[in-house]
N, C-alpha and C positions, 0 to 999 in steps of 0.2 A: 443428688441431681439425677433426673431421669436420663437414661441412655439405653440404646439397644443392649440386650443381654449378650448377644453374640452376633457379629457381622460376618456374613459370607462375602468375601471379596473375589469377584470373578475376573480372571486375567486371561489374555489371549495366549500368553506363554510365560512360563516362570521356571527358573530365574533367567533373566536376560541381561547381558552385559550392557546393552545399549539403553536399558531402561532403569538406570540407577535412580532417577527421580521417583519412580514408583516404589522401588525398594526402600528408599529413604523415607518416603511417606508412610509406608507400612510400619516401619520400625518406629517412626515418630508417634503414630497412632497407638501402637502397643505401649510405648513408654508413657503416653497420656492416659493409659488405663483402659483402653478399649480391647475387647476380646475378639480376636480375628480367627477366621478359618479361610485359607487360601484355596481356591479351586481354579485350575488352569485348563484351558481348552487344548493346549499343546504341551508336549514334554520338551525339556530344554534341549537345545542343539549346540549351545556354546560350550567349549571345553573348559572354560575358566569361570570362576565366580568372584564377585566382589566380596570383601570382608563383611559388608553390610548384610549380605544374604545369610551369612552364618550367624548373625546376631538376631535375626528375626525368629521368634519362638513359635509362631503360628504353624499348625500342621498344614501340609500341602496335599491336596487330592487332585487327581487328573481324570478328566472326562475322556470318553473315547474320541480320539482325534478324527478318526474315520469310522463311520457307523458300521461298515461291513467287516471291520476287523474284530469287533466285539458284538456280534449279533445277539447273543443270549442276553448280555447286559442291557442292550438297547430294548429288546422285547420286554424284559422285566420292567424297565423304566416306563415304557409305554403302557403296560398293564397297570402299574401302580398309579401313574399320572391320570389314566382314564377315569379312575375313581376319585381323583382330587376334586374339591368343590368348584374350582375355577377352570376345569379342563375345557368345558364347552366354550367359555369366553376366549381362552387362549387359542383353541383350535380354530375358532371363527377368525381371530386376528391373523393366525398363520395362513389360512386360506386366502384372506384378503391380501396379505403380503405376497403370497405365492402367485397370485394373478398378475402382479406387477414385476415380480422377480422369480420366474420359474427357473430355478437352478438347483444343482446338487447342494450348494452351500446353504440354501434356505431349508432344505430337508434336514441337513446336518444340524443346523441350529436348533430346530424343533426337537430332534432326537436327543441332542445333548441336554436340552432343557428337561426332557422327560427323565433322563438318567439322573440329573441333578435333583429332581423332585424325589425320586426313589431313595437317593443316597443323602438326603438333606441332613446336615449335622444336627444332632440333638440340641435343643434349646436355642438354636439360631432363630432370630426373628427379624433380620434385615438382610437385604441383598444389595451389594454395591458393585458396579461394573467399572473397570478401567477400559476406556475407549467406547465410543458411542456407535461403532459399527458392529462387528460380529459379537463381541462379548455382551453388548447391550441388547442385541436381539435375543440371545439365550436368556439373559436376565429378565427381559420383559415377559417372555413366554412363561418362564418358571415362576415369576412373581404373580402372574395372573392365575396360574394353576394353584399355587399355594395360598393366595390371598394375603400376601405379606408385602410391605412397602419395598420399593427398589429405588436406587439412586445411581448416578453415573458421573464419572469424571471424563470429560471430552478433552482431546488434546489438539492434534493438528490434522494429520492425514485422515483420521477417522471422521473429522468434520467435513473436510473439503473434497473428499472423494465419495461421500455418501449422497444419495438423492435427497432432495429437500422433503419429499413426501415421507420418506422413512424417518428422517430426523424429527419432523413435526409430530409423527405418530408416537415416537418414543418420548418426546418431551411432554406430550399430553398425558402420559401415564406415569412418568417418573415423579417421585416426590420432590426432588430437586436435582439440579445439574450444576457442575462447576466446570470451568475451562480456564486456560492459562494465558490467553492473550486478549487484548481489547477487540481485535477484529473478529476472533472466534466468538467472543462474548456477544458482540453486537449481532452477529449472524444468527446465533442460536436464540437470542431474545426475540428477533424478528419472527423466527419460525415458531417460537413458543406462543406467540399471540397473547391471549389473555393470561397465560401463565408465565409471562416474561419475568415476573418478580421471583420465580423459582430458579432462574439461571443466574449464577454467581461467578464473578471474576476472582480467581485465586491463583496467584503466582506460586510455582512450586517452591521457590527459594532454595537455599543451600544449607546443608548441615555444616556450619562453619567450624565445628569441632574437628571435622575431618579435613578441613582446608584452612588451617591456622595461618596467621600472617607470615609472609615471607620476609624475614627481617634483614636479609643480606642485600647489599647493593649489587646490581648487575653491572658487569664491565661495560664501559662506554664504547662498545663496538660500533663502527660506522660503515662497515663494508669496504674499507680501503685496504685492509690487511688480509692477504690470502691465508695467513696463519691463524686468523681470528675472524672467521666468517660469522655474519649475523644469522642466528638460528630462528627459523619460522616454523612453528608447530601448528598442526591441525589435528583435532580428534573427532572422529565421526565415522559412521559406516560408509563404505564406498558404494553409494547408491546415487542415482541421478539427481535427486533433489538437493544433495549437498553441493553440487556444482564443482566437483574437483577437477573436471576437465577444463573449466574456465580458469580455475586457480592455476593449473599447470601452464595454460597458455599465457596467463599474466606473468608468471615467472620467466617464461621464455622471452618476454618483451623487455625485461630489465636490462639495463646497460651491461655490456660485456665486462667492463672493468669492475663491476660491483661484485663483492664476495659475499655469498649467502649459502645456506643449506636449508633444505626443507625436510621435516620429519612428520610422517603421518602415522597416527595410531588408530587402529580400528580395522575391522574385517569388512566383508561385503563382496557381493558378486561382481562389482565393477572393477575390483582391484587389478586383475590381470590386464584389462583393457587400459586402465590408467597407467600401469607400468609400461605398457607398450607405447602409449602416447608420450610419456616422459622420455622414452628412448628416441622416438621420432623427433621430438622437439630439441633434442640435444642436451637435456638437463638430468638425465638418469644418474650421472655421476654425482649430482648434488642432492639427490633424493634418497631418503631412507624410509622403508615401509616396515613398521614394527609389527603389524598385525594386531590381533586382539590383546589388550593389556588390561590388568585390573586397576582399581582406583589408586592404589598406592604407587604403582608405576606411572600412572597418568600424572599424579601430583609431582613426582620427581621430574618428569619430562617438562611440565610447566615451568618448574624452577630453573631448569637448565636453558630454557628458551628465552628469546628476546621479544618475539612477536607471536601473536596467535592470529590465524587467518581462517576464514570460512566464507565460501561464496554461494550461500544458499540461493535456490531458485524455486519458482513455481513451475512444475512440470505440466506437460500437455493435458494430463488427466486431472489436474488440480492439486496433486500432492504437493505438500510443502511442510516445512518445519513450523513450529509455533515460536517459542523462544528457546533455542537450543541450550540445554543445561550446561554444555561444555563452555559456552561463552561466559556464563556466570562463574563457573569454576575458574576459568583462565583469569577473569577480572579480579577474582578474590586473591590471586597471586601477583597482583600488580603488573600483569602483562598488558601491553597495548594490544587492542583487538582491532583488526581490519576485517570488515564484514560487509555484506550487502544489506540494503535498507528495506527488507521485506518482512512481512508477518509481524511478530512481536519484537524483533531485534531493535527497532527504534524506541521501544519502551524501556530498554536498558541503556542504550547508547545514544548520545547526541553528537553529531559529527563535529570533530575538532574540539570537543569539550571533554569527553571521556572515552573517545574512540574515533575511528575513521570509518565512515560509511560511504559506499558507492552503489550505483545502480546495479541491479542483477543483470547478468549476461554481458557485462561490459568489461572485457579483459584489459582493455587499454586503461580505463579508469582505475581498475583494481591494481594494475601495474604501477600507476602513478602514486597511489596511496601507499603501496608497499615500498616503493623507492623512497618516498618521503620519510617513512618510518625507519627504514634501514639506515638512511644517511644521518638521521638526527636523534641521537640518544637522549638529548634533553627533552625533545618532544615526547619520546617514549616514556620517559620518567613522569612527565606532567600528566599525560593521558592515563598512564597506568595507575598513578596515585588517585586520580579522580574516579576511575572505574572501580577501584577497590573500595573507595569511600561510598560509592553508590550501592555496591553489593552489600557491604557490611551494615549500611544504614537502612536499606529497603528490601533486601532479598534474603533475610534470615528465615530459614524454613520453619522456625518456631511459630511465626505469624500464620503461615498457611495451616499448620497442624492445629493451632488454636481455633482457626476459622472452621476447619472441617469438623473438629470435635463439637463445636457449637452447633453446626448444622445437624449432625447426627443426634445430638441431645434434643434440639428443638423438634426434629422429626419424630423422635420417640415420644415426646410429650403430646404432639398432635395426634399420633396414631393410638395413643393409650385410650 
């Protein structure tokens, strides 16, 4: 069956602890027989790696993160790309984009594309970008210079914080695009206009081999015993769109006689501010901040917990989550999930059927849902079982890998 000989996958940064869904997809595509080369716009900043990163065999190359740091490499890239068959087309596109977005980032994207053209891996004949903002800009310019097809996986922030004109321009030249929520899919289809059939909905899913069934019964804790508090866990970067300030305020509204503890796993720039807020709210002694943890430690934390909570929001600049992978992970471990009803979260959970959903920014409603879940272990068991069944029935990552492989194969046949 026809498929690209070698696919260059362009990433914003690699590896990243917060992007296990991308690493899982890369490994799945490798195991499905696709030959990958990873190219990253940034070098890693996380001190830890997930086991999945060590299982990916694809070589990794890094483009200049800042052009002034490697001027000779950039000049060589520009000299080589100037002689590329599609340079004039790409440069014309760059100038058109520059008139709308005159920024250092725009120059950087074109310079990185030129370096990629010069250092293009031998026998590679396809370019795929993860995220439709910065990586897709580099990919579109390089694709035009080289005259090869390019495709893109769009996610959440990259869709909702990008200008419509830029998204429409990229969708007009991309061979196809995938995204992971119905709202993102509908938005991109509208912008793609006559090319709307090139935009596909593809849930990331979960590698259930890494998240096997949790066979043990959780203790029927109900918050009445100080020696056996109900444990609520959340996993995610401490950034505004995760709504951790709202979650902490919800905890502070819980009845004083209720015994609980909160565990947060993840790094992020907002963590010192959140720790200060927990202290101001008088709940610091019930809160544990684990920092960055790998996938194995996350799995263990899920299994020790009674409830998973996430208070996602849409920020003022439009940034938001799609369908946070951590919710899928937690549900796979039969955890009751309490979350907000934004973006793709209602595509996994139905309120009071397999989870508890509340409006975003509503600390009182969130506190009510948490109190209900804390006091009622039977409710937690019912919701947790239903959530696990939904994940294992509809969110196995093999389905998304098969879909992506099919798209790459169809694209290769069309381009032949």
